NUDREN-338245 format. One record per residue: x, y, z of N, C-alpha, C in turn. Coordinates in Angstrom, 3 decimals. Example, Ala and Ser with C-alpha at 12.3 -4.5 7.8 and 13.67 -1.06 7.14 Angstrom:
// residues 2
PT        npx        npy        npz       capx       capy       capz        cpx        cpy        cpz
PT     13.190     -5.690      7.800     12.300     -4.500      7.800     13.200     -3.300      7.800
PT     12.850     -2.250      7.080     13.670     -1.060      7.140     12.900      0.030      7.870
***
This chain:
// residues 321
PT        npx        npy        npz       capx       capy       capz        cpx        cpy        cpz
PT     -8.922      1.014     22.618    -10.370      0.974     22.395    -10.929     -0.428     22.558
PT    -10.632     -1.031     23.655    -11.238     -2.327     23.949    -10.503     -3.493     23.338
PT     -9.785     -4.234     24.173     -9.051     -5.402     23.690     -9.952     -6.618     23.609
PT     -9.717     -7.473     22.610    -10.511     -8.693     22.538     -9.970     -9.703     23.546
PT    -10.866    -10.420     24.180    -10.501    -11.263     25.314    -10.155    -12.677     24.866
PT     -9.042    -12.822     24.197     -8.574    -14.160     23.845     -7.637    -14.650     24.943
PT     -6.684    -13.837     25.286     -5.836    -14.083     26.455     -5.305    -12.745     26.921
PT     -4.580    -12.767     28.004     -4.133    -11.504     28.592     -3.135    -10.772     27.705
PT     -2.562    -11.485     26.745     -1.581    -10.864     25.856     -2.181    -10.364     24.547
PT     -3.486    -10.527     24.351     -4.094    -10.112     23.090     -4.258     -8.595     23.044
PT     -4.417     -8.091     21.826     -4.636     -6.648     21.658     -5.542     -6.431     20.462
PT     -6.420     -5.444     20.591     -7.286     -5.014     19.500     -7.610     -3.555     19.783
PT     -6.765     -2.664     19.293     -6.905     -1.264     19.684     -6.616     -0.319     18.526
PT     -7.176      0.869     18.643     -6.855      1.975     17.740     -6.320      3.093     18.616
PT     -5.119      3.547     18.317     -4.410      4.469     19.208     -3.808      5.638     18.432
PT     -3.717      6.768     19.094     -2.995      7.906     18.513     -1.574      7.919     19.051
PT     -0.667      8.395     18.216      0.737      8.475     18.601      1.340      9.691     17.914
PT      2.289     10.324     18.563      2.962     11.485     17.980      4.091     10.977     17.085
PT      3.962     11.230     15.784      5.000     10.856     14.819      5.299     12.075     13.966
PT      6.579     12.381     13.812      6.939     13.544     13.011      6.370     14.829     13.567
PT      6.131     14.841     14.878      5.627     16.042     15.534      4.131     16.256     15.426
PT      3.402     15.315     14.777      1.947     15.471     14.657      1.232     14.200     15.101
PT     -0.040     14.346     15.462     -0.826     13.190     15.903     -1.173     12.309     14.714
PT     -0.828     11.020     14.817     -1.176     10.054     13.784     -1.766      8.822     14.469
PT     -2.452      7.976     13.669     -3.248      6.904     14.249     -2.821      5.535     13.755
PT     -2.886      4.566     14.679     -2.531      3.173     14.406     -3.657      2.254     14.835
PT     -3.766      1.122     14.156     -4.545      0.008     14.707     -3.568     -1.123     14.979
PT     -3.786     -1.818     16.083     -2.944     -2.942     16.476     -3.849     -4.110     16.840
PT     -3.615     -5.254     16.187     -4.447     -6.432     16.442     -3.573     -7.681     16.484
PT     -3.770     -8.490     17.518     -3.039     -9.750     17.616     -3.606    -10.597     18.732
PT     -3.529    -11.912     18.545     -3.869    -12.827     19.632     -2.822    -12.775     20.735
PT     -1.610    -12.315     20.374     -0.500    -12.313     21.336      0.476    -11.201     20.954
PT      0.663    -10.238     21.830      1.509     -9.085     21.518      2.996     -9.447     21.411
PT      3.353    -10.689     21.773      4.752    -11.095     21.588      4.993    -11.625     20.171
PT      3.935    -11.714     19.354      4.104    -12.135     17.960      4.965    -11.137     17.187
PT      5.642    -11.586     16.122      6.410    -10.664     15.275      5.503     -9.583     14.684
PT      6.033     -8.384     14.577      5.278     -7.245     14.051      5.249     -7.288     12.525
PT      4.056     -7.084     11.951      3.932     -6.865     10.516      3.251     -5.510     10.331
PT      3.957     -4.581      9.714      3.483     -3.204      9.552      3.068     -2.965      8.107
PT      1.839     -2.474      7.934      1.300     -2.188      6.605      1.390     -0.694      6.297
PT      1.980     -0.382      5.149      2.043      0.985      4.636      1.026      1.082      3.503
PT     -0.044      1.821      3.731     -1.173      1.823      2.791     -0.861      2.568      1.495
PT     -1.752      2.349      0.527     -1.586      2.948     -0.792     -2.182      4.335     -0.887
PT     -2.403      4.750     -2.120     -2.983      6.068     -2.350     -2.220      6.870     -3.396
PT     -1.599      8.000     -3.013     -1.503      8.527     -1.646     -2.882      8.814     -1.036
PT     -2.966      8.565      0.256     -4.154      8.938      1.004     -5.179      7.846      1.220
PT     -4.928      6.616      0.724     -5.916      5.539      0.893     -5.717      4.834      2.229
PT     -5.899      5.587      3.299     -5.703      5.077      4.661     -6.580      3.858      4.896
PT     -6.044      2.820      5.558     -6.791      1.568      5.571     -7.120      0.998      6.945
PT     -6.979      1.768      8.009     -7.417      1.249      9.303     -8.879      0.804      9.241
PT     -9.705      1.591      8.579    -11.141      1.323      8.542    -11.513      0.097      7.715
PT    -10.637     -0.323      6.795    -11.013     -1.471      5.964     -9.925     -2.547      5.887
PT     -9.162     -2.676      6.967     -8.086     -3.677      6.991     -8.459     -4.961      7.730
PT     -9.394     -4.888      8.651     -9.657     -5.998      9.575    -10.049     -7.287      8.842
PT    -11.013     -7.203      7.931    -11.567     -8.408      7.316    -10.535     -9.158      6.487
PT     -9.664     -8.432      5.805     -8.685     -9.082      4.927     -7.450     -9.572      5.682
PT     -7.259     -9.097      6.913     -6.023     -9.410      7.640     -6.225    -10.283      8.870
PT     -7.470    -10.619      9.214     -7.694    -11.259     10.506     -6.965    -12.593     10.646
PT     -6.720    -13.287      9.519     -6.021    -14.573      9.592     -4.553    -14.410      9.989
PT     -4.059    -13.180      9.909     -2.670    -12.937     10.311     -2.525    -12.761     11.824
PT     -3.620    -12.492     12.495     -3.546    -12.088     13.901     -3.069    -13.198     14.833
PT     -3.221    -14.442     14.433     -2.755    -15.565     15.264     -1.229    -15.616     15.323
PT     -0.576    -15.230     14.203      0.873    -15.381     14.088      1.656    -14.072     14.136
PT      0.963    -12.953     13.892      1.622    -11.646     13.844      0.937    -10.650     14.771
PT      1.671     -9.613     15.119      1.082     -8.393     15.655      0.863     -7.480     14.443
PT     -0.399     -7.339     14.029     -0.744     -6.649     12.783     -0.941     -5.164     13.064
PT     -0.136     -4.335     12.396     -0.192     -2.886     12.606     -0.554     -2.188     11.297
PT     -1.603     -1.383     11.341     -1.969     -0.518     10.226     -1.807      0.933     10.672
PT     -1.261      1.738      9.800     -0.946      3.131     10.124     -1.601      4.044      9.099
PT     -2.483      4.914      9.555     -3.016      5.963      8.691     -1.979      7.087      8.649
PT     -1.327      7.237      7.498     -0.200      8.147      7.363     -0.627      9.618      7.510
PT      0.335     10.468      7.729      0.047     11.899      7.898     -0.830     12.410      6.748
PT     -1.865     13.139      7.105     -2.746     13.713      6.092     -3.783     12.772      5.543
PT     -3.883     11.541      6.087     -4.789     10.539      5.511     -5.637      9.878      6.592
PT     -6.877      9.551      6.247     -7.751      8.805      7.148     -7.883      9.448      8.513
PT     -7.731      8.639      9.562     -7.845      9.143     10.921     -6.761     10.169     11.237
PT     -5.657     10.135     10.479     -4.543     11.064     10.706     -4.690     12.367      9.916
PT     -5.805     12.495      9.181     -6.024     13.749      8.443     -6.334     14.878      9.411
PT     -5.713     16.021      9.165     -5.977     17.228      9.941     -5.799     18.417      9.001
PT     -6.799     19.268      8.931     -6.744     20.389      7.973     -5.607     21.359      8.263
PT     -5.008     21.255      9.460     -3.927     22.179      9.813     -2.558     21.709      9.322
PT     -2.473     20.505      8.740     -1.191     20.017      8.230     -0.818     20.817      6.987
PT      0.345     21.486      6.984      0.732     22.278      5.811      1.034     21.381      4.611
PT      0.617     21.821      3.440      0.884     21.056      2.222      2.387     20.867      2.023
PT      3.170     21.861      2.453      4.634     21.785      2.298      5.267     20.675      3.126
PT      4.546     20.207      4.143      5.061     19.107      4.966      4.780     17.737      4.340
PT      3.977     17.730      3.295      3.613     16.467      2.632      4.673     16.131      1.586
PT      5.821     15.708      2.069      6.940     15.342      1.204      7.283     13.869      1.428
PT      7.662     13.195      0.356      7.962     11.766      0.466      8.988     11.511      1.562
PT     10.013     12.358      1.635     11.061     12.142      2.640     10.492     12.214      4.055
PT      9.486     13.067      4.279      8.871     13.154      5.607      8.084     11.894      5.941
PT      7.439     11.305      4.936      6.717     10.049      5.157      7.697      8.923      5.511
PT      8.841      8.912      4.861      9.848      7.889      5.167     10.380      8.081      6.584
PT     10.650      9.328      6.966     11.094      9.608      8.333     10.016      9.197      9.343
PT      8.751      9.490      9.015      7.640      9.064      9.885      7.647      7.551     10.058
PT      7.806      6.842      8.943      7.768      5.373      8.985      8.913      4.821      9.826
PT     10.085      5.397      9.688     11.243      4.958     10.483     10.985      5.213     11.971
PT     10.467      6.399     12.273     10.172      6.738     13.665      9.135      5.783     14.249
PT      8.136      5.447     13.451      7.097      4.525     13.904      7.671      3.133     14.155
PT      8.479      2.630     13.228      9.067      1.295     13.394      9.908      1.249     14.668
PT     10.729      2.264     14.871     11.582      2.295     16.071     10.722      2.299     17.345
PT      9.626      3.044     17.326      8.738      3.099     18.505      8.070      1.752     18.751
PT      7.623      1.086     17.679      6.985     -0.230     17.818      7.970     -1.260     18.357
PT      9.183     -1.247     17.832     10.196     -2.212     18.282     10.531     -2.000     19.753
PT     10.631     -0.745     20.151     10.923     -0.453     21.552      9.765     -0.880     22.453
PT      8.548     -0.565     22.049      7.371     -0.878     22.868      7.181     -2.378     23.038
PT      7.372     -3.134     21.963      7.082     -4.569     22.013      8.349     -5.424     22.128
PT      9.463     -4.752     22.392     10.728     -5.426     22.694     11.131     -6.404     21.587
PT     11.127     -5.903     20.364     11.541     -6.703     19.216     12.688     -6.027     18.485
PT     13.293     -6.755     17.551     14.483     -6.261     16.861     14.180     -5.707     15.468
PT     13.236     -6.356     14.754     12.926     -5.968     13.386     11.448     -6.239     13.096
PT     10.963     -5.661     11.986      9.567     -5.873     11.590      9.510     -6.498     10.194
PT      8.391     -7.166      9.921      8.024     -7.476      8.551      7.331     -6.228      8.003
PT      7.791     -5.741      6.873      7.298     -4.484      6.321      6.546     -4.748      5.024
PT      5.306     -4.245      4.955      4.468     -4.434      3.765      4.094     -3.067      3.210
PT      4.415     -2.823      1.940      4.029     -1.579      1.294      3.139     -1.856      0.103
PT      1.988     -1.193      0.048      1.046     -1.379     -1.062      1.001     -0.120     -1.925
PT      1.332     -0.261     -3.217      1.217      0.829     -4.185      2.015      2.051     -3.719
PT      1.365      3.187     -3.453      2.081      4.345     -2.905      2.923      3.930     -1.693
PT      2.379      3.070     -0.845      3.122      2.617      0.330      4.359      1.820     -0.022
PT      4.389      1.252     -1.245      5.579      0.506     -1.664      6.754      1.432     -1.974
PT      6.458      2.700     -2.281      7.530      3.702     -2.427      8.203      3.895     -1.074
PT      7.380      4.073     -0.042      7.899      4.274      1.315      8.603      3.014      1.813
PT      8.006      1.845      1.524      8.582      0.587      1.987      9.950      0.319      1.398
PT     10.097      0.577      0.101     11.395      0.381     -0.556     12.426      1.354     -0.007
PT     12.015      2.606      0.194     12.972      3.606      0.697     13.373      3.330      2.142
PT     12.408      2.919      2.968     12.742      2.573      4.352     13.694      1.382      4.382
PT     13.394      0.359      3.575     14.249     -0.836      3.539     15.650     -0.503      3.050
PT     15.739      0.469      2.147     17.034      0.913      1.615     17.820      1.689      2.678
PT     17.132      2.604      3.357     17.801      3.462      4.330     18.107      2.760      5.641
PT     17.202      1.862      6.086     17.343      1.227      7.398     17.093     -0.284      7.330
PT     17.932     -1.013      6.620     17.749     -2.469      6.552     17.854     -3.138      7.912
PT     18.475     -2.463      8.863     18.605     -3.017     10.214     17.257     -3.141     10.926
PT     16.235     -2.476     10.403     14.919     -2.506     11.039     13.973     -3.515     10.407
PT     14.395     -4.149      9.295     13.456     -4.909      8.471     13.871     -6.374      8.338
PT     12.964     -7.276      8.753     13.190     -8.711      8.563     13.029     -9.107      7.103
PT     11.966     -8.591      6.486     11.701     -8.838      5.067     10.791     -7.733      4.577
PT     10.949     -7.393      3.295     10.093     -6.379      2.686      9.163     -7.037      1.673
PT      7.859     -6.762      1.811      6.840     -7.293      0.909      6.206     -6.121      0.174
PT      6.403     -6.065     -1.136      5.818     -5.008     -1.949      4.591     -5.521     -2.685
PT      3.456     -4.872     -2.489      2.212     -5.247     -3.183      1.911     -4.160     -4.212
PT      1.702     -4.555     -5.474      1.505     -3.531     -6.500      2.684     -2.577     -6.487
PT      3.889     -3.148     -6.514      5.119     -2.382     -6.297      5.313     -1.304     -7.364
PT      5.465     -0.068     -6.899      5.829      1.037     -7.789      7.289      0.867     -8.191
PT      7.573      1.048     -9.472      8.955      0.941     -9.973      9.377      2.239    -10.643
PT      8.730      2.574    -11.742      9.029      3.793    -12.505      7.677      4.405    -12.853
PT      7.293      5.448    -12.141      5.938      5.978    -12.273      5.649      6.496    -13.679
PT      6.577      7.205    -14.269      6.311      7.781    -15.589      6.108      6.691    -16.638
PT      6.999      5.714    -16.668      6.829      4.610    -17.617      5.585      3.804    -17.300
PT      5.298      3.648    -16.021      4.112      2.907    -15.606      2.841      3.557    -16.123
PT      2.775      4.880    -16.054      1.597      5.588    -16.549      1.453      5.424    -18.063
PT      2.570      5.417    -18.769      2.522      5.224    -20.231      1.991      3.835    -20.583
PT      2.483      2.819    -19.866      2.029      1.438    -20.103      0.545      1.302    -19.752
PT      0.140      1.929    -18.638     -1.236      1.856    -18.189     -2.177      2.503    -19.203
PT     -1.786      3.636    -19.730     -2.612      4.324    -20.742     -2.751      3.463    -21.994
PT     -1.636      2.911    -22.447     -1.665      2.089    -23.663     -2.581      0.874    -23.476
PT     -2.462      0.214    -22.322     -3.326     -0.929    -22.038     -4.798     -0.524    -22.099
PT     -5.116      0.609    -21.475     -6.510      1.050    -21.403     -7.060      1.380    -22.789
PT     -6.270      2.098    -23.593     -6.721      2.444    -24.945     -6.828      1.195    -25.819
PT     -5.877      0.290    -25.692     -5.930     -0.964    -26.463     -7.177     -1.773    -26.119
PT     -7.509     -1.829    -24.819     -8.712     -2.550    -24.400     -9.975     -1.883    -24.939
PT     -9.979     -0.545    -24.917    -11.132      0.190    -25.446    -11.347     -0.143    -26.928
PT    -10.248     -0.202    -27.671    -10.336     -0.520    -29.095    -10.738     -1.978    -29.301
PT    -10.173     -2.862    -28.463    -10.489     -4.290    -28.598    -11.976     -4.540    -28.352
PT    -12.535     -3.801    -27.406    -13.947     -3.963    -27.079    -14.853     -3.043    -27.896
PT    -14.220     -2.254    -28.757    -14.955     -1.296    -29.602    -15.844     -0.378    -28.758
PT    -15.267      0.079    -27.633    -15.971      0.998    -26.740    -15.673      2.424    -27.206
PT    -16.568      2.968    -28.009    -16.314      4.252    -28.666    -16.214      5.405    -27.668
PT    -17.023      5.346    -26.593    -16.961      6.405    -25.578    -15.591      6.418    -24.907
PT    -15.101      5.232    -24.560    -13.786      5.136    -23.926    -12.693      5.611    -24.881
PT    -12.751      5.175    -26.119    -11.750      5.581    -27.111    -11.713      7.102    -27.239
PT    -12.896      7.704    -27.343    -12.992      9.162    -27.502    -12.400      9.893    -26.307
PT    -12.803      9.473    -25.102    -12.320     10.152    -23.887    -10.821      9.969    -23.705
PT    -10.309      8.778    -23.965     -8.893      8.510    -23.780     -8.040      9.263    -24.809
PT     -8.514      9.310    -26.034     -7.764     10.048    -27.053     -7.804     11.552    -26.798
PT     -8.898     12.008    -26.200     -9.022     13.439    -25.890     -8.017     13.871    -24.823
PT     -7.847     13.045    -23.768     -6.883     13.429    -22.717     -5.447     13.215    -23.186
PT     -5.249     12.310    -24.140     -3.914     12.051    -24.668     -3.054     11.248    -23.708
PT     -1.860     10.960    -24.174     -0.935     10.167    -23.373     -0.401     10.964    -22.194
PT     -0.024     10.268    -21.114      0.594     10.961    -19.974      1.962     11.530    -20.365
PT      2.440     12.554    -19.631      1.857     13.117    -18.404      0.585     13.923    -18.687
PT     -0.387     13.762    -17.782     -1.680     14.407    -17.968     -1.621     15.862    -17.514
PT     -2.508     16.670    -18.094     -2.552     18.093    -17.759     -2.959     18.319    -16.310
PT     -3.842     17.468    -15.800     -4.346     17.663    -14.447     -4.873     16.333    -13.896
PT     -5.259     16.356    -12.624     -5.748     15.142    -11.962     -7.061     14.659    -12.563
PT     -7.849     15.595    -13.125     -9.105     15.194    -13.754     -8.843     14.258    -14.933
PT     -7.831     14.587    -15.740     -7.480     13.733    -16.876     -6.986     12.368    -16.399
PT     -6.167     12.390    -15.339     -5.692     11.124    -14.770     -6.872     10.291    -14.276
PT     -7.881     10.976    -13.711     -9.065     10.290    -13.222     -9.863      9.622    -14.336
PT     -9.890     10.257    -15.513    -10.583      9.671    -16.665     -9.898      8.378    -17.087
PT     -8.568      8.414    -17.144     -7.834      7.192    -17.509     -8.069      6.093    -16.482
PT     -8.055      6.450    -15.192     -8.256      5.450    -14.142     -9.691      4.905    -14.159
PT    -10.643      5.743    -14.531    -12.041      5.277    -14.631    -12.141      4.142    -15.649
PT    -11.527      4.339    -16.810    -11.612      3.308    -17.846    -10.710      2.119    -17.534
PT     -9.592      2.385    -16.869     -8.729      1.285    -16.432     -9.506      0.345    -15.513
PT    -10.275      0.942    -14.592    -11.100      0.143    -13.679    -12.164     -0.628    -14.455
PT    -12.785      0.043    -15.398    -13.823     -0.590    -16.213    -13.273     -1.812    -16.951
PT    -12.016     -1.722    -17.392    -11.407     -2.811    -18.157    -10.585     -3.758    -17.286
PT    -10.779     -3.657    -15.955    -10.205     -4.584    -14.971     -8.680     -4.602    -14.971
PT     -8.096     -3.397    -15.007     -6.663     -3.265    -14.788     -6.353     -2.811    -13.374
PT     -7.423     -2.483    -12.623     -7.273     -2.088    -11.216     -7.668     -3.235    -10.293
PT     -8.798     -3.852    -10.589     -9.243     -5.035     -9.854     -9.643     -6.106    -10.867
PT     -9.470     -7.352    -10.476     -9.791     -8.476    -11.367    -11.290     -8.517    -11.655
PT    -12.073     -8.174    -10.620    -13.515     -8.022    -10.799    -13.986     -6.929     -9.847
PT    -15.148     -6.351    -10.146    -15.617     -5.241     -9.331    -14.775     -4.000     -9.567
PT    -14.649     -3.175     -8.533    -13.871     -1.936     -8.626    -13.074     -1.731     -7.342
PT    -12.119     -0.808     -7.397    -11.323     -0.509     -6.214    -12.179      0.033     -5.087
PT    -13.080      0.974     -5.428    -13.965      1.551     -4.411    -14.888      0.490     -3.843
PT    -15.389     -0.375     -4.713    -16.252     -1.462     -4.252    -15.516     -2.401     -3.315
PT    -14.243     -2.653     -3.606    -13.428     -3.516     -2.748    -13.257     -2.901     -1.369
PT    -13.054     -1.576     -1.334    -12.924     -0.877     -0.052    -14.214     -0.997      0.751
PT    -15.359     -0.704      0.117    -16.645     -0.781      0.826    -16.931     -2.193      1.318
PT    -16.569     -3.191      0.523    -16.783     -4.585      0.899    -16.001     -4.940      2.163
PT    -14.840     -4.299      2.340    -13.977     -4.609      3.482    -14.126     -3.628      4.646
PT    -15.020     -2.661      4.499    -15.192     -1.663      5.556    -15.647     -2.331      6.856
PT    -15.002     -1.961      7.947    -15.337     -2.514      9.262    -16.046     -1.455     10.088
PT    -17.301     -1.725     10.429    -18.079     -0.775     11.235    -17.415     -0.555     12.592
PT    -16.801     -1.619     13.114    -16.144     -1.526     14.423    -15.041     -0.473     14.430
PT    -14.395     -0.284     13.269    -13.232      0.597     13.194    -13.535      1.940     12.541
PT    -14.820      2.213     12.269    -15.168      3.377     11.458    -16.344      4.144     12.046
PT    -16.198      5.467     12.110    -17.295      6.347     12.495    -17.652      7.215     11.285
PT    -18.820      7.878     11.309    -19.153      8.788     10.216    -18.074      9.851      9.985
PT    -17.467     10.341     11.075    -16.397     11.325     10.943    -15.197     10.729     10.212
PT    -14.920      9.449     10.468    -13.804      8.786      9.795    -13.999      8.777      8.281
PT    -15.239      8.568      7.841    -15.516      8.542      6.397    -15.259      9.916      5.787
PT    -15.683     10.960      6.492    -15.433     12.331      6.017    -13.936     12.604      5.952
PT    -13.215     12.197      6.995    -11.768     12.423      7.028    -11.053     11.610      5.953
PT    -11.571     10.413      5.672    -10.969      9.594      4.616    -11.054     10.316      3.275
PT    -12.225     10.826      2.953    -12.415     11.509      1.667    -11.558     12.768      1.593
PT    -11.602     13.593      2.640    -10.808     14.827      2.648     -9.316     14.523      2.581
PT     -8.899     13.500      3.344     -7.487     13.133      3.369     -7.002     12.582      2.042
PT     -7.850     11.793      1.375     -7.468     11.222      0.081     -7.256     12.325     -0.948
PT     -8.160     13.299     -0.975     -8.037     14.423     -1.918     -6.800     15.258     -1.596
PT     -6.634     15.589     -0.322     -5.493     16.402      0.121     -4.167     15.699     -0.187
PT     -4.098     14.410      0.110     -2.854     13.658     -0.089     -2.501     13.562     -1.570
PT     -3.498     13.264     -2.386     -3.246     13.117     -3.824     -2.787     14.437     -4.428
PT     -3.457     15.515     -4.081     -3.065     16.828     -4.611     -1.667     17.220     -4.145
PT     -1.332     16.864     -2.920     -0.038     17.255     -2.345      1.125     16.426     -2.877
PT      0.856     15.168     -3.241      1.948     14.222     -3.494      2.050     13.722     -4.930
PT      1.061     14.022     -5.770      1.027     13.440     -7.108      2.274     13.802     -7.921
PT      2.688     15.049     -7.890      3.868     15.462     -8.670      5.130     14.761     -8.174
PT      5.283     14.674     -6.856      6.452     13.984     -6.295      6.430     12.499     -6.656
PT      5.249     11.909     -6.570      5.106     10.496     -6.868      5.529     10.194     -8.303
PT      5.216     11.104     -9.215      5.529     10.880    -10.623      7.029     10.872    -10.903
PT      7.829     11.369     -9.972      9.283     11.394    -10.148      9.967     10.126     -9.637
PT      9.196      9.235     -9.024      9.786      8.034     -8.429     10.251      7.072     -9.515
PT     11.499      6.622     -9.382     12.073      5.646    -10.314     13.058      4.781     -9.539
PT     12.596      3.631     -9.069     13.459      2.753     -8.269     14.547      2.104     -9.112
PT     14.294      1.894    -10.387     15.332      1.344    -11.273     16.554      2.248    -11.282
PT     16.313      3.533    -11.188     17.393      4.526    -11.174     17.978      4.708     -9.771
PT     17.122      4.694     -8.749     17.539      5.161     -7.429     17.834      4.072     -6.400
PT     17.238      2.893     -6.538     17.469      1.820     -5.558     17.769      0.531     -6.312
PT     19.036      0.280     -6.532     19.440     -0.921     -7.280     19.746     -2.097     -6.361
PT     19.805     -1.831     -5.049     20.116     -2.897     -4.092     19.333     -2.700     -2.807
PT     18.787     -3.791     -2.275     18.177     -3.806     -0.960     18.831     -4.930     -0.162
PT     19.225     -4.628      1.070     19.965     -5.595      1.880     19.042     -6.390      2.797
PT     17.802     -6.590      2.336     16.828     -7.407      3.062     16.164     -8.330      2.043
PT     15.595     -9.449      2.480     14.818    -10.291      1.558     13.632     -9.510      1.000
PT     13.375     -9.665     -0.294     12.341     -8.879     -0.977     11.344     -9.815     -1.669
PT     10.069     -9.540     -1.454      9.000    -10.341     -2.062      7.982     -9.390     -2.688
PT      7.683     -9.593     -3.956      6.702     -8.769     -4.640      5.423     -9.573     -4.863
PT      4.355     -9.194     -4.187      3.046     -9.814     -4.371      2.342     -9.061     -5.499
PT      2.203     -9.728     -6.625      1.849     -9.037     -7.861      0.627     -9.657     -8.522
PT     -0.364     -8.824     -8.804     -1.553     -9.275     -9.509     -1.255     -9.447    -10.991
PT     -1.667    -10.568    -11.529     -1.390    -10.864    -12.938     -2.055     -9.851    -13.869
PT     -3.086     -9.163    -13.371     -3.838     -8.227    -14.206     -3.498     -6.765    -13.872
PT     -2.483     -6.520    -13.080     -2.210     -5.159    -12.598     -1.691     -4.252    -13.707
PT     -2.519     -3.284    -14.094     -2.081     -2.228    -14.999     -2.268     -0.860    -14.364
PT     -2.584     -0.838    -13.073     -2.548      0.412    -12.326     -1.089      0.786    -12.093
PT     -0.343     -0.165    -11.550      1.124     -0.088    -11.489      1.607     -1.332    -12.234
PT      1.908     -1.207    -13.522      2.040     -2.382    -14.402      3.045     -3.422    -13.934
PT      2.588     -4.681    -13.990      3.397     -5.799    -13.504      4.672     -6.002    -14.328
PT      4.675     -5.562    -15.604      5.881     -5.733    -16.426      7.098     -5.067    -15.794
PT      6.864     -3.906    -15.175      7.977     -3.178    -14.567      8.472     -3.865    -13.297
PT      7.574     -4.563    -12.598      7.991     -5.323    -11.409      8.919     -6.457    -11.830
PT      8.585     -7.131    -12.942      9.457     -8.195    -13.463     10.830     -7.626    -13.804
PT     10.841     -6.482    -14.480     12.109     -5.846    -14.868     12.931     -5.459    -13.642
PT     12.248     -4.908    -12.639     12.961     -4.485    -11.426     13.532     -5.676    -10.677
PT     12.758     -6.743    -10.584     13.232     -7.938     -9.875     14.507     -8.479    -10.525
PT     14.556     -8.454    -11.846     15.731     -8.968    -12.565     16.976     -8.142    -12.261
PT     16.796     -6.831    -12.092     17.942     -5.937    -11.914     18.304     -5.683    -10.452
PT     17.353     -5.898     -9.562     17.565     -5.615     -8.146     18.521     -6.626     -7.519
PT     19.451     -6.123     -6.731     20.326     -6.985     -5.935     19.750     -7.065     -4.521
PT     19.565     -8.293     -4.039     19.012     -8.511     -2.697     19.420     -9.903     -2.242
PT     19.496    -10.126     -0.908     19.877    -11.455     -0.409     18.917    -12.548     -0.867
PT     17.654    -12.183     -1.043     16.667    -13.109     -1.609     15.586    -12.253     -2.251
PT     15.102    -12.677     -3.425     14.068    -11.896     -4.107     13.156    -12.845     -4.873
PT     11.863    -12.506     -4.902     10.900    -13.406     -5.530      9.605    -12.656     -5.838
PT      8.958    -13.030     -6.948      7.602    -12.565     -7.230      6.622    -13.668     -6.841
PT      5.576    -13.288     -6.137      4.478    -14.205     -5.842      3.302    -13.738     -6.686
PT      2.879    -14.556     -7.625      1.829    -14.174     -8.565      0.448    -14.468     -8.006
PT     -0.441    -13.502     -8.174     -1.843    -13.650     -7.797     -2.644    -13.623     -9.095
PT     -3.098    -14.794     -9.503     -3.664    -14.966    -10.842     -5.045    -14.335    -10.999
PT     -5.756    -14.140     -9.897     -7.104    -13.566     -9.967     -7.158    -12.204     -9.286
PT     -6.099    -11.438     -9.496     -6.008    -10.098     -8.918     -5.403     -9.140     -9.926
PT     -5.630     -7.865     -9.669     -4.942     -6.810    -10.414     -4.075     -6.047     -9.416
PT     -4.508     -4.842     -9.025     -3.659     -3.998     -8.182     -3.874     -4.206     -6.686
PT     -4.847     -5.042     -6.303     -5.174     -5.185     -4.881     -5.210     -6.645     -4.439
PT     -4.147     -7.413     -4.685     -4.170     -8.840     -4.341     -4.349     -9.110     -2.855
PT     -3.902     -8.188     -2.017     -4.064     -8.368     -0.574     -5.529     -8.299     -0.152
PT     -6.386     -7.718     -0.998     -7.832     -7.702     -0.748     -8.561     -8.694     -1.644
PT     -8.157     -8.789     -2.910     -8.866     -9.662     -3.845     -8.607    -11.140     -3.558
PT     -7.400    -11.469     -3.147     -7.063    -12.849     -2.788     -6.420    -12.836     -1.400
PT     -7.188    -12.340     -0.431     -6.643    -12.103      0.907     -6.199    -13.394      1.591
PT     -6.917    -14.495      1.361     -6.511    -15.764      1.978     -5.126    -16.173      1.494
PT     -4.909    -16.075      0.205     -3.607    -16.440     -0.362     -2.507    -15.517      0.144
PT     -2.838    -14.219      0.268     -1.840    -13.266      0.785     -1.472    -13.608      2.223
PT     -2.479    -13.875      3.053     -2.203    -14.216      4.456     -1.398    -15.510      4.561
PT     -1.756    -16.486      3.750     -1.025    -17.756      3.754      0.436    -17.553      3.365
PT      0.669    -16.666      2.401      2.052    -16.371      2.012      2.818    -15.766      3.187
PT      2.228    -14.779      3.858      2.910    -14.119      4.977      3.227    -15.114      6.094
PT      2.274    -15.983      6.401      2.476    -16.974      7.470      3.569    -17.970      7.073
PT      3.555    -18.392      5.804      4.588    -19.335      5.349      5.968    -18.683      5.361
PT      6.018    -17.398      5.033      7.286    -16.663      5.079      7.812    -16.581      6.513
PT      6.924    -16.312      7.443      7.306    -16.249      8.847      7.877    -17.579      9.304
PT      7.205    -18.675      8.967      7.677    -19.994      9.380      9.007    -20.343      8.729
PT      9.142    -19.961      7.477     10.398    -20.200      6.749     11.551    -19.466      7.392
PT     11.326    -18.211      7.762     12.392    -17.395      8.354     12.689    -17.852      9.771
PT     11.656    -18.351     10.462     11.859    -18.856     11.826     12.737    -20.111     11.800
PT     12.489    -20.966     10.798     13.297    -22.189     10.649     14.742    -21.845     10.357
PT     14.924    -20.857      9.445     16.275    -20.450      9.081     16.960    -19.799     10.283
***
């Protein structure tokens, strides 16, 4: 969809590709297609980010080939004909592996830098575990560790904040839904509403506001907005139960690639305490937390300059080594 004219090797395109037997969509942006690939696995489930990735990632385009993928059932890749039974975590991991292999073949590279945000960090950790041969380094943003414990910590934080601020409406609503596991997604939504209000999702503003702030008209049509909403609902309903069973402390004790966790100091959507615990127990050739002091669950958007600078410094460090 129209390359930007920086040089003959530049790329700025949105493309469809067959992955897992279905049509899925990618954005690819770089000043030079020979740059190392950095692949972003978006959060959610269903928070496809092709439409709102450009503004926060443009500083990476000089040094990387930046790839965003709207996963099956989400964003541009949403299709009402996708069976709910096909929305399984293992299928998303297979999709991601197939995509990485296709990108490496197309751009004649050996490995990718892999970035997983929130829900995408489940896929990123599993891909890195299953196929370390494909990954130069894994970067987890808002890294999921143990979903059930995370929800308990998140609820406690939200109720404690409500009491600290003497917010009687919040206290009443939170006590009414009770502690997780919640009866339904509506109850989970009530907890997340107050979590956002008390800045456990974003350091300031809201998650939805952050998305709108980063929306790129160039990459978005009215139909895309409709598909984003439908895909987000479909993905969450299809994957929420599976997501709640994820426990990396139990299932992935070792990763054979360098691991970096970009963690917001205020993150209680996927609580940062569990990331600290996981880092201590995880075996990896190199592992580190990068703290974002003015972020919660979305440091790649809230402190995008710092995130980009980290990625570029990591690339230079690995190139030197």
